[in-house]
Every structure is written in structure tokens, then in C-alpha cells.
N, C-alpha and C positions, 0 to 999 in steps of 0.2 A: 504494500500500500504506500509506503514511503521509501524512496530510494535510499539505500544505505542503512535502513532500519528494518531489516528483514522480519523482525519479531513484532513489528507494529502492524498487524493485519486484523482481520475481523475477529479472530480468536482472542487476540490481545484486547481488542475493544470490548468484546463481550465479557471478558474478565473484569475490565474496568467498570462496566455498567453493573455487573453482578455485585462486586465488592465495594465499589466507590459510591454509587448512587443508583437510584431507580428512575425510570421515566414513565410519566403518564402521557399517553398520546391522546390529544383532544380530537373531536369529531372532524374539524377542518383539516387536520393533518392526516387523519385516516382517509379522508376523501382524496387528498393529493396523492397519497401512496396508492390507493385503489385505482385512481385515474391512470397513474403511471403504469401499473401492472396490467391493467385492462387494455389501454390504448397502445402503449409502447412495446410491452412484452407480449401482448396478445394472449394472456391467460384465458382459459375457458370460464364461462359464467359459473360452472359448478365447482371450480377450484377456489379454495378459500385461502385468504392471506393470513399468515401467522404474524400478528402485530407484536408479538413478544420475542420474535427471532432477533438475533444480534444484527443481522443484515438490515432488517426493517428499522430497528431502533437506530442504527447508524445513519440510515437515510433520513429519519426524522430529525436526528441531531444536526445533520447537515442542512436540512431545510430551516431549522431554527437559527443556525449560525448565519446562513445567507440572509435571512430576515434581519438579523442583528446588524449585519454589515450595511444594509441599505437604509 
């Protein structure tokens, strides 16, 4: 994920979330994630999104960070 820092990947991030803090995803963030998965990744309607997975939590954290920057 970060050049020169091979250990800073999704696994590292999930450990950080697990031990460092927890995240509550609000409804508008869930809608953004769902829109991305449905439109860009073209997941099927019967497929469910795991909002507690480290990958989705990292996406939400990045959404929040970009909102903070703007």
C-alpha cells in the first residue's frame, strides 16, 4: 500500500482499527460505498456488502479524510 513500507497494507490497517479505535459508518457513507460497489465493481443485487470488513472500513476512512481535506 505504501512504497517502502511493505507491512502497511490492509492487514496492518485492520489491526489498527481493531486495537486502536472503532468506526461507525453512517447511512450516507454506506450509500457511497454501495454506489461504488454496484456501479463501478458491478456486484450483483443479491450480493451483500460487509460494512465491517477492513477493506470497506479503509474506504470509509479515506472518504472521511478526503472530506476533511476539502
